C-alpha positions in Angstrom: 102.1 37.3 164.4 99.2 37.3 166.9 100.2 40.7 168.5 97.3 43.1 168.0 94.9 40.4 166.6 92.9 39.6 169.7 91.6 43.1 170.0 91.8 43.7 166.3 89.5 40.8 165.5 87.1 42.0 168.1 87.1 45.5 166.5 86.4 43.9 163.1 83.5 41.8 164.5 81.9 44.7 166.4 82.3 47.0 163.3 80.5 44.3 161.2 83.7 43.9 159.2 83.6 47.5 157.9 87.0 48.1 159.5 90.0 47.1 157.4 91.9 44.2 158.9 95.2 46.0 159.0 93.7 49.1 160.6 91.9 47.0 163.2 95.1 45.1 164.0 97.0 48.4 164.4 94.4 49.6 166.9 94.7 46.2 168.6 98.5 46.6 168.8 98.2 50.0 170.6 95.7 48.6 173.2 97.6 45.3 173.6 100.8 47.2 174.2 99.0 49.4 176.8 97.8 46.1 178.3 101.3 44.7 178.4 102.6 47.8 180.2 99.7 47.7 182.7 100.5 44.0 183.5 104.2 44.7 183.8 105.0 42.5 180.8 106.3 45.4 178.7 108.7 48.2 179.8 107.4 51.7 180.3 107.1 53.6 177.1 106.6 50.6 174.9 103.0 51.5 174.0 104.0 55.1 173.2 106.8 53.9 170.9 104.4 51.6 169.1 101.8 54.3 168.8 104.3 56.8 167.4 105.4 54.3 164.8 101.9 53.5 163.7 101.1 57.2 163.5 103.8 57.6 160.9 101.8 55.3 158.7 98.6 57.2 159.4 96.9 54.2 160.9 94.0 54.6 163.3 95.0 54.3 166.9 91.8 54.3 169.0 88.9 52.0 169.0 85.8 53.1 167.0 83.2 55.1 168.9 80.6 52.3 168.5 83.0 49.6 169.9 82.3 49.6 173.7 84.7 47.8 176.0 81.9 45.3 176.9 81.2 44.5 173.2 84.8 44.1 172.5 85.3 41.7 175.4 82.3 39.7 174.4 83.8 39.3 170.9 87.2 38.4 172.4 85.6 35.5 174.3 85.4 33.7 170.9 89.1 34.2 170.1 91.1 31.1 169.1 93.5 31.7 172.0 90.9 31.5 174.7 91.7 28.6 177.1 89.5 27.6 180.0 87.4 30.7 179.6 90.4 33.0 179.9 91.1 35.6 177.2 94.8 35.3 176.2 97.0 37.8 174.4 100.3 37.7 172.6 102.0 40.6 174.3 105.2 42.5 173.6 108.0 43.0 176.2 109.3 45.8 174.1 109.4 46.9 170.4 110.3 43.8 168.4 110.3 41.4 171.4 107.5 39.2 172.5 106.7 37.7 175.9 107.0 34.0 176.3 108.8 31.1 174.6 108.2 27.8 172.9 108.5 25.8 176.1 106.1 28.0 178.2 103.9 29.4 175.5 103.5 32.8 173.9 100.3 34.0 175.3 99.2 35.6 178.6 95.8 35.1 180.3 94.3 38.4 181.3 91.3 39.0 183.6 88.5 40.7 181.9 88.5 43.5 184.4 92.1 44.4 183.4 91.1 44.3 179.7 88.1 46.6 180.3 90.3 49.1 182.2 92.7 49.4 179.3 89.9 49.7 176.8 88.2 52.4 178.7 
C-alpha cells in the first residue's frame, strides 16, 4: 500500500497539491521501482514492466518539471516512514511482490545521494 507513496507525496507537496494523488503515486511507483533496481532489491526490468503497465492507463510517468530532486528529497524528509533521519521506502522485488516481511519490516532506508541519482 505504501509503494509509490514516498515520492508521490513529495510530488504532491512540491506541486502545491495541484497534482492528483493517483497520478503522483503512479509517478512515485516508477521512480521507486527504478530505485529498487538501482539498489539490487528488484530484478532487472521491474521498473520497465511497471512503467509499461501504468502507460496503458495513460498515467503520468515522470516528475513534473518544477519538482527538482532537491525539493522532492526535502519533502520526503517529512514522510511518516522516516526513522533516525533516514528516508525509507516500500520497494518491490518484482511486479506484485514487495521487499521485506512482518518480522524484519517492509521498508528500506536509502541514502539521499542514491535517491537524488534516481530522480535526476
